[in-house]
N, C-alpha and C positions, 0 to 999 in steps of 0.2 A: 375322282378328280379328272377333268377332261384334259386331253392331251393335244391342245391346239398347236403346240410348237412342233410336234413330231407325229402327225397323223399317218395312218396307214390307209392307202387307197387301193382298192381292188376294182378291177373292171373285167367285164367279159364282152367281147365283140364277136359277132358272127356276121360275116360279109357274104352276100349272095350276088355274084356278078351275073348280069343278064345280057343277052345279046352277044354271046360268044359263039365260036364255030363248032362247039362240042358240048355234049352233056356233061363231060368231066369238067370240074372246076379246080382241079389240083394245081394247075399252073398259076391260076390267079390267087388261090389261097397261099401258095408258097411265096409269091411276091408280096402279099399282104403281111404274112408272118415275118418274113425277112425284114421288111420295113419297120414293123413293130419292135422286133428285138434289137434293132440298131438305133432306136430312138433314144436320145439323150435322157438320162434320169429314169429310164425304165429299169427297175431292178430285176424283175422276173417276167418272162413271157413263156407261157406254157400252151402248146398246141394240143387241142383235144379234137375228137371226131366232129364235134358240133360247134366249135369256135375256138377263140384264143383267150386265155386268162392272163391278165396283166396286173403287175404289182408295181406301185411307185410311191414316192413320198409326197408327191404333190399332184394336184388335179391337172396342172398345166402339162405335165409329162403324159398323163393319160390322154388328154385331148390332142396333143401333138402326135401321139402314136396312132390315134384314130385317123387323123388327117393324113399321116404318112401312109397308112394302109390304103386309104381311098386313092391317093395319088398313085401308089404302086399298082393297084388294080386297074386304074385308068390307063396306065402305061402299057398294060397287056392288050388293050384294044376293046375291053368290055364297053358295051354301049350304054349300060345302065348299072348302077350299083345300089343295092338295098342292104342296109345295115341295121342290126339290132345291137344296142349298147346298154349295158347295165353297169352302174357305178355304185360302189359301196365305200363310204368313208367312215372309218371307225375313229372316234375321238377319245374313247375311254381307255384304250390300250393299243399298243403297236404290235400287230400280229401278222405273220406271213400267211400266204395261201395254204401252205402246208400245216401251219398251226391250226387254221380253221378246220381243215379236214381231220386232223388228229383229234380235235376236240369232239367231233361227232363219232369217229370210229371207236374212241375209248368208251363211249356210252352204249355201244352195241352189245346186246346180250351174247354170251358165249355160245 
């Protein structure tokens, strides 16, 4: 049975600010991550070395978080922003990001 009333939506966003004064992008990433985690209806935001994983109950929250991240990076003075965004919407079950990882790790050989 498909779960259209309670979907689980996961996204991963990687933002690359261009035109900054340094080769370090930690200031811009921190601004983007802070904006994502403060976005209304975002249930989970997990910072990883290569991007941010986001969990929400609706696609609007995911898209608002992406927009908020872009605005935050703009406010740091970046002259250009390149983003990679992947969105996965599961309709047959409501699962967290941790559930998805656990499903794989349980299948690893000892």
